C-alpha positions as CSV (number, residue, x, y, z in Angstrom):
1,M,-4.8,17.3,-30.1
2,L,-4.1,14.1,-32.0
3,D,-4.5,16.0,-35.3
4,V,-2.1,18.7,-34.1
5,I,0.5,16.1,-33.1
6,A,0.1,14.3,-36.4
7,A,0.4,17.6,-38.3
8,I,3.6,18.5,-36.5
9,D,5.3,15.1,-36.3
10,G,3.5,13.0,-38.9
11,D,1.7,9.8,-38.3
12,K,4.7,7.9,-36.9
13,P,4.7,5.2,-34.3
14,L,5.7,6.0,-30.7
15,F,7.9,2.9,-30.5
16,D,10.1,2.2,-33.5
17,C,11.1,-1.4,-33.2
18,R,14.1,-2.3,-35.3
19,E,13.2,-5.9,-35.5
20,I,14.6,-6.6,-32.0
21,R,14.1,-10.4,-32.3
22,G,17.2,-10.6,-34.4
23,R,19.4,-8.9,-31.8
24,C,17.5,-9.7,-28.6
25,A,18.5,-12.1,-25.8
26,I,14.9,-13.2,-25.7
27,Y,14.7,-14.3,-29.3
28,E,18.3,-14.9,-30.4
29,G,18.6,-18.2,-32.2
30,R,15.1,-19.3,-31.3
31,S,12.5,-20.1,-33.9
32,W,9.5,-20.5,-31.5
33,T,8.1,-17.0,-32.3
34,P,8.3,-16.6,-36.1
35,R,5.3,-14.3,-36.3
36,G,3.8,-11.3,-34.5
37,V,5.6,-8.9,-32.2
38,C,7.6,-9.6,-29.1
39,P,6.0,-8.9,-25.7
40,I,7.9,-5.6,-25.3
41,H,6.6,-4.4,-28.7
42,A,3.1,-5.5,-27.8
43,V,3.1,-3.4,-24.6
44,M,4.4,-0.4,-26.5
45,L,1.7,-0.8,-29.1
46,E,-0.9,-0.9,-26.3
47,A,0.6,2.2,-24.7
48,E,0.6,4.0,-28.0
49,A,-3.1,3.2,-28.6
50,G,-3.9,4.6,-25.1
51,M,-1.9,7.7,-25.8
52,R,-3.6,8.3,-29.1
53,D,-7.1,7.7,-27.5
54,V,-6.3,10.3,-24.8
55,L,-5.0,12.9,-27.3
56,A,-8.0,12.3,-29.6
57,G,-10.3,13.0,-26.6
58,H,-8.9,16.6,-26.2
59,T,-9.2,19.7,-28.3
60,L,-7.3,22.9,-28.4
61,A,-10.6,24.7,-27.5
62,G,-11.0,22.5,-24.5
63,I,-7.4,23.2,-23.3
64,A,-7.8,26.9,-23.9
65,A,-11.0,26.8,-21.9
66,A,-9.3,25.0,-19.0
67,V,-6.5,27.6,-19.1
68,A,-9.0,30.5,-19.1
69,A,-10.8,29.0,-16.2
70,K,-7.6,28.7,-14.1
71,A,-6.0,31.9,-15.2
72,A,-5.9,35.1,-13.1
73,P,-8.3,37.9,-14.2
74,G,-6.7,40.0,-16.9
75,F,-4.3,37.2,-18.0
76,G,-5.9,36.9,-21.4
77,Q,-5.4,40.7,-22.0
78,E,-1.8,40.5,-20.8
79,I,-1.1,37.7,-23.3
80,A,-2.8,39.6,-26.1
81,Q,-0.7,42.7,-25.4
82,W,2.5,40.6,-25.2
83,L,1.7,39.0,-28.5
84,A,0.8,42.3,-30.1
85,G,4.1,43.7,-29.0
86,R,6.0,40.8,-30.6
87,S,4.1,40.7,-33.9
88,G,6.2,42.1,-36.7
89,A,9.1,42.7,-34.5
90,P,12.3,40.8,-35.1
91,R,12.6,37.7,-32.9
92,R,15.1,38.0,-30.1
93,S,16.8,35.2,-28.3
94,R,15.9,34.3,-24.7
95,E,19.4,35.5,-23.8
96,A,18.7,38.9,-25.3
97,D,15.4,39.0,-23.3
98,R,17.2,38.2,-20.1
99,R,19.9,40.9,-20.8
100,N,17.1,43.4,-21.4
101,G,15.1,42.4,-18.3
102,A,12.2,41.0,-20.3
103,D,10.1,38.2,-18.9
104,G,10.7,36.0,-22.0
């Protein structure tokens, strides 16, 4: 999953610190923390590392297997038919689907 997220969004940080120390009440005018990140940024870096670890521990195949295990019998075939009916056809808006009584 981490590879999928990186392919879609790129390898960007979860928290984009804009050098908060220069505009933050915690650091404004103080020189006692010239290096490193502020405590807020440190927590966000830890959270990001945890999120990346969780995402790296899951695969599309694993998620698909979990869905298949929980899905009602015949669900896979219904999805395959739904996709087959949509392939090659012009895409309609959700509003058009609602107007036509489709299940979206």
